C-alpha positions in Angstrom: -17.3 21.5 25.8 -15.7 21.8 29.7 -14.8 18.6 30.6 -11.9 19.2 27.9 -10.6 22.0 29.1 -10.9 21.5 32.8 -7.5 19.0 32.7 -5.8 20.9 31.0 -6.4 24.2 32.8 -6.4 22.4 36.7 -2.3 21.6 34.9 -2.2 24.0 34.0 -3.1 26.4 36.7 -1.6 24.1 39.3 1.9 22.9 37.4 3.0 25.1 34.9 1.7 28.7 35.9 3.9 28.3 39.2 6.8 27.3 38.1 6.6 29.6 36.0 5.8 32.6 38.3 8.6 31.7 40.4 11.0 31.4 37.4 10.6 34.6 36.0 10.6 36.7 39.5 14.1 34.5 39.9 14.7 36.4 36.5 14.3 40.1 37.7 15.9 40.2 41.5 18.4 39.0 39.0 18.5 41.2 36.9 17.7 44.2 39.7 21.0 43.4 41.6 22.9 44.5 38.4 26.4 43.4 37.8 28.3 40.7 39.3 32.1 41.9 40.3 32.8 38.9 37.1 31.0 41.1 35.7 32.3 43.9 35.8 35.9 42.3 35.5 35.0 41.4 32.5 33.5 44.6 31.2 35.9 46.8 32.7 38.3 44.3 29.7 36.9 44.4 27.0 36.0 48.5 27.2 39.6 48.6 27.6 40.0 46.0 24.2 38.0 48.6 22.6 40.1 50.9 23.4 42.9 50.1 22.6 41.8 48.5 19.1 40.3 52.1 18.9 43.3 53.3 19.4 45.2 50.8 16.5 42.5 51.7 14.0 43.3 55.6 14.0 47.3 54.8 14.5 46.2 52.6 10.7 44.5 55.5 9.1 46.6 58.0 10.0 48.8 55.9 8.2 47.4 54.9 5.2 46.7 58.5 4.9 50.2 59.2 4.5 51.2 55.8 2.3 48.5 56.6 0.4 45.8 59.4 -0.1 42.8 58.3 -1.5 42.5 55.4 0.0 39.4 56.3 1.4 37.4 56.9 -2.1 38.1 53.5 -3.3 37.0 50.8 -0.2 
């Protein structure tokens, strides 16, 4: 039984485990660095777009409230 488990264990410890550790700590390092300038710019654009959409929705709801006061109960 020992002869069956020994080769896969050696292969795992010599090849898979070091690669796994390197990739793990590389991803941890990237996460700890925070957002890149491009990511921050994109996030800012998305936030501005979301604010514009929220304003548009408020305007549309105000128009609907005037034209069709009971539209909320129909939905």
